[in-house]
C-alpha positions in Angstrom: 0.0 0.0 0.0 1.3 3.4 -1.0 0.1 6.9 -0.8 0.5 10.1 -2.8 0.2 13.6 -1.4 -1.7 16.4 -3.1 -0.5 19.9 -3.1 -2.8 20.6 -0.2 -1.1 17.8 1.8 -4.0 15.4 1.6 -3.0 11.7 1.3 -4.6 9.4 -1.2 -3.9 5.7 -0.7 -3.3 3.2 -3.5 -3.0 -0.6 -3.5 0.0 -1.5 -5.7 -0.2 -4.9 -7.5 2.6 -6.4 -9.5 1.9 -8.6 -12.5 4.4 -9.8 -15.2 7.0 -7.3 -14.1 4.6 -4.3 -14.2 3.0 -2.4 -11.3 -0.6 -1.3 -11.3 -1.6 1.4 -8.8 -5.3 1.2 -7.9 -6.8 4.2 -6.1 -8.4 3.2 -2.9 -9.0 6.5 -1.1 -8.4 6.5 2.6 -5.9 4.2 4.4 -8.8 2.2 5.9 -10.4 1.7 2.4 -7.0 0.7 1.0 -6.5 -2.0 3.7 -10.0 -3.3 3.2 -9.5 -3.4 -0.6 -6.1 -5.2 -0.2 -7.7 -7.8 2.1 -10.4 -8.4 -0.5 -8.0 -8.8 -3.3 -5.8 -11.2 -1.3 -8.7 -13.4 -0.5 -9.6 -13.9 -4.2 -8.3 -16.8 -6.3 -5.5 -15.7 -8.6 -7.6 -15.8 -11.8 -10.4 -13.8 -10.2 -7.9 -11.3 -8.8 -6.3 -10.7 -12.2 -9.6 -10.2 -13.8 -10.9 -7.8 -11.2 -7.7 -5.7 -11.5 -7.9 -5.7 -15.3 -4.7 -7.7 -15.6 -6.1 -10.9 -17.0 -4.8 -12.1 -20.4 -6.9 -10.7 -23.2 -7.7 -13.8 -25.1 -11.2 -12.6 -25.9 -12.3 -12.4 -29.5 -12.4 -8.8 -30.8 -16.0 -9.2 -32.1 -17.2 -10.5 -28.7 -15.5 -7.6 -26.9 -16.9 -5.0 -29.3 -20.4 -6.5 -28.9 -20.1 -6.2 -25.1 -18.9 -2.6 -25.5 -21.8 -1.8 -27.9 -24.3 -3.1 -25.3 -22.5 -1.0 -22.6 -22.7 2.1 -24.8 -26.4 1.6 -25.6 -27.2 1.3 -21.9 -25.1 4.1 -20.6 -25.2 6.9 -23.2 -27.7 9.1 -24.9 -29.2 7.7 -28.1 -27.3 10.2 -30.4 -24.0 9.5 -28.6 -24.6 5.7 -28.9 -25.2 6.1 -32.7 -21.9 8.0 -33.1 -20.0 5.4 -31.0 -21.6 2.5 -32.9 -20.7 4.1 -36.2 -17.0 4.4 -35.1 -17.1 0.7 -33.9 -18.5 -0.4 -37.3 -15.8 1.6 -39.1 -13.1 0.0 -36.9 -14.5 -3.5 -37.7 -14.4 -2.8 -41.5 -10.8 -1.4 -41.1 -9.7 -4.6 -39.3 -11.4 -6.9 -41.9 -9.9 -5.0 -44.9 -6.3 -4.4 -43.6 -5.7 -6.8 -40.7 -7.9 -9.8 -41.4 -5.8 -12.3 -39.4 -6.3 -10.2 -36.2 -9.1 -11.9 -34.3 -8.2 -11.6 -30.6 -7.5 -8.6 -28.3 -4.2 -10.1 -27.4 -3.1 -9.6 -31.0 -3.5 -5.8 -30.8 -0.4 -4.0 -29.6 0.2 -0.3 -28.9 2.2 1.5 -31.6 5.0 3.6 -30.1 5.6 6.6 -32.4 8.4 8.0 -30.3 6.4 11.2 -29.9 6.2 12.4 -26.3 
């Protein structure tokens, strides 16, 4: 458990989890909340813990993920916003099929580092 101080001196506590050589800082709020969150994470099975923290391997099919996201957008945004987002998703699907047809899983998508800071 770590904390960061704001300019006003207020402490915000984080639970720090390591996975595959990387650290993930998860904001917990107060020290009490951080301890409770850490206990909860430690009591989970390893696969559940990694999924909860967003660290699980991404072997999900892209089309399944995009369908889940589309449902999320429909439920949580205004209808016009949902239409725009769904249009972008459809354009992305067409792009993948035209230029990157072998890409089928999220794990196959990697960030492109342009070197621009």
